[in-house]
C-alpha positions in Angstrom: 12.6 -31.0 -61.0 13.0 -27.4 -62.4 9.5 -27.5 -63.8 8.1 -28.5 -60.4 10.1 -25.6 -58.7 8.8 -23.1 -61.2 5.2 -24.0 -60.5 5.8 -24.0 -56.7 7.2 -20.5 -56.9 4.4 -19.4 -59.2 1.8 -20.7 -56.8 3.5 -18.9 -53.8 3.7 -15.6 -55.9 0.0 -15.9 -56.8 -1.0 -16.4 -53.1 1.2 -13.4 -52.0 -0.4 -11.2 -54.7 -3.9 -12.3 -53.6 -3.2 -11.3 -50.0 -2.1 -7.9 -51.0 -5.5 -6.9 -52.6 -7.0 -3.8 -51.0 -10.5 -4.0 -49.6 -12.9 -1.6 -51.3 -16.5 -0.4 -51.2 -17.5 -3.7 -53.0 -16.4 -5.6 -49.9 -19.0 -4.1 -47.6 -20.6 -6.8 -45.5 -17.9 -9.3 -46.2 -15.9 -11.5 -43.8 -12.0 -11.8 -44.1 -9.8 -14.3 -42.3 -6.3 -13.2 -41.4 -3.4 -14.3 -39.2 -2.0 -12.4 -36.3 0.4 -9.5 -37.3 -1.2 -9.3 -40.8 -1.6 -5.9 -42.4 -4.5 -5.0 -44.5 -5.7 -1.9 -46.4 -9.2 -0.5 -46.9 -9.7 2.0 -49.8 -13.1 3.7 -50.0 -13.8 5.9 -53.0 -16.6 8.5 -53.1 -17.7 11.2 -55.4 -16.1 14.5 -54.3 -18.0 16.0 -51.4 -15.6 17.9 -49.3 -17.9 18.1 -46.2 -18.2 14.3 -45.9 -15.5 11.8 -44.7 -15.2 8.2 -43.6 -14.8 7.7 -39.8 -14.2 4.5 -37.7 -17.1 4.1 -35.2 -16.4 0.6 -33.8 -14.3 -0.3 -30.8 -12.0 -3.1 -32.0 -9.8 -5.3 -29.8 -7.9 -7.4 -32.4 -7.1 -4.8 -35.0 -5.5 -1.3 -34.9 -5.1 1.5 -37.3 -1.3 1.7 -38.1 -1.2 4.9 -40.2 -3.2 8.1 -40.2 -6.3 8.0 -42.5 -5.1 9.3 -45.9 -7.6 11.4 -48.0 -6.8 11.7 -51.7 -8.9 14.2 -53.7 -9.1 14.6 -57.5 -11.6 16.4 -59.7 -14.2 13.6 -59.7 -13.6 11.5 -56.5 -12.1 11.2 -53.1 -10.4 8.1 -51.9 -10.0 7.3 -48.2 -7.2 4.9 -47.3 -7.1 3.0 -43.9 -4.2 0.7 -43.0 -4.8 -1.8 -40.2 -2.7 -4.5 -38.4 -4.1 -7.5 -36.6 -2.9 -7.5 -33.0 -4.4 -10.6 -31.5 -6.5 -13.6 -32.3 -10.3 -13.4 -32.2 -13.0 -11.6 -34.1 -13.9 -8.0 -34.7 -16.5 -6.2 -36.7 -15.1 -3.0 -38.2 -17.7 -0.3 -38.7 -17.1 2.9 -40.6 -19.6 5.7 -41.5 -19.5 8.3 -44.2 -20.6 11.4 -42.4 -20.4 15.2 -42.3 -20.7 15.2 -38.5 -24.4 15.6 -38.3 -25.8 13.2 -41.0 -24.6 9.7 -42.0 -24.8 9.2 -45.8 -23.6 5.5 -45.7 -21.8 2.9 -43.7 -19.2 0.1 -44.3 -18.9 -3.0 -42.2 -16.2 -5.8 -42.4 -16.1 -8.9 -40.2 -12.5 -9.8 -39.5 -11.5 -13.2 -38.0 -8.0 -13.5 -36.9 -5.9 -16.6 -36.1 -8.4 -19.3 -36.9 -8.2 -22.5 -39.0 -11.9 -22.3 -39.9 -15.0 -23.3 -38.1 -14.7 -26.5 -36.0 -18.0 -28.4 -35.6 -18.7 -31.4 -33.4 -20.2 -34.5 -35.0 
């Protein structure tokens, strides 16, 4: 029995670690599925360009920004951190742009499905 308990705790730990992964530039265009009241973090890293920053441009009904956007600069890159919380069930498409106010250099999009058990199809 102790062996079975060990594997159960290991599995639960791995699932919890997997859920804590930050979303990055590589996840652009992805879809994530979350539960209501989940917190998730997006970290977008760019080469240093002080006049550009990431901004949220979508209106979202099922997620909210929980902390101010954090900008961390170092000598070679700038990382923007966004922390969100799901606040209802449904689907949102989160859109961000990397802009200096007049020009858009790139965009980031993430489809977020909250409170679903997967797609249900009729036979």
